[in-house]
C-alpha positions, 0 to 999 in steps of 0.5 A: 383315821380317815380313809384317803382316796386319790385318783390315778392318771387313769381316773381310778380310785387309789386308797392311801393307807394311814400308818398308825403314827399320828396325823403327821404320818397321815398328811405325809402320805398324801401326795397328789399325782402331778400333771404338766397341765395342772395348776396343782396345789402345793402339798404343804398347803393341802396338808394345812387344809386337811388339818384345819378341816379335821380340827375345826370343821369335822373329824375325818376319822373313819371318812374317805377323803376324795380328790376328784378334780384332775385335768380331763376328769369327770367329777360327776362320774365318781361314786360318792357314798355316805362315808365320802367327803370331798376336800379338793381344789376345783377348777374355778371356771366351773366353780358355781356349777360344782357347788350346785351339783354337789348340793343337789347330790348331797355330797359333803365337801370342803373346797378351795374357792375364788375369793372375789367370786366365792358367793353362790346365790341360793346355795345352802353352803357356808363360806370361809373368807380369808386374807390369803393368796395361795401360791401354786407351783407354776407361780400363779398367785390366787386370792383364795377362800373356801366353801363347805356344806359342813358348818351347819347354821353358820353362813360366814366364818372369817378364817384367820386360823386357816389363813395363818396355817396356810401362810406358815406352810407356804413360808417354810423353807423348801415349801416355796414354789420354784418356777424360774422362767428362762431369760427373755420369757415374760408373762403379761403380769411380768411386763406390768412391773416395767410400766411407768406412768406417763411413759410409753415403751415399745418393744421392737422385736418379733416376740413369739407366743410361749405356753409351756416352759420345762413341761409346765404351763406359764400362768397367763401364758407368755412371750419369748422376746429377742435379746435386744428387747430382753436387754432393755427389760433387764436394764429397766429391772435393774434401774427399778431395783436400784442396781444401777 
């Protein structure tokens, strides 16, 4: 079975032992370190990706699976040997740079990719296009595909099998991310739900900028509205949902 390595909070590589109880034990033992600044991938989603790579891309038996991307880390400082394969969710802000660097370095990889901007001109990689939204544990919902350099001559794969596996993982009871913001805190995406074509609504209160709630970053950041505005928005919500 593959040798799995993850980074601890000090940036050190920690091996994760694989018990001889099959692939379920392998995925159950892989738990990523969580940080308050990280839009981290739900474990069930990552497990589904591992299974897919092992069964449909390259057997992972005997390989070291590395996850080098962490807040404040330097993926270029890692030691990549011939026995290493990177399977991880990289920061999309430097996605293209990561792909080009890994290709130049000869690192094997299977990475999450931003669906709408996943193509990297001239890069010797293959793309797995999926009709898929990955829901992260801070509530962010991101259209996601995948990119790899382990599919040989293939250039594009319509990855319906992988998409179905991830959707099933996300829909299992207990695997749905739970991040309920307190009343009165709304992101811009939250506020869009209250917009009505042809009508303007001005929130009169003095809203305050909020970046984190319960130690977690709000995706897209947010605003804390006073009770008067919160009551207006709650009434709108009830009206739109047919509760009034």
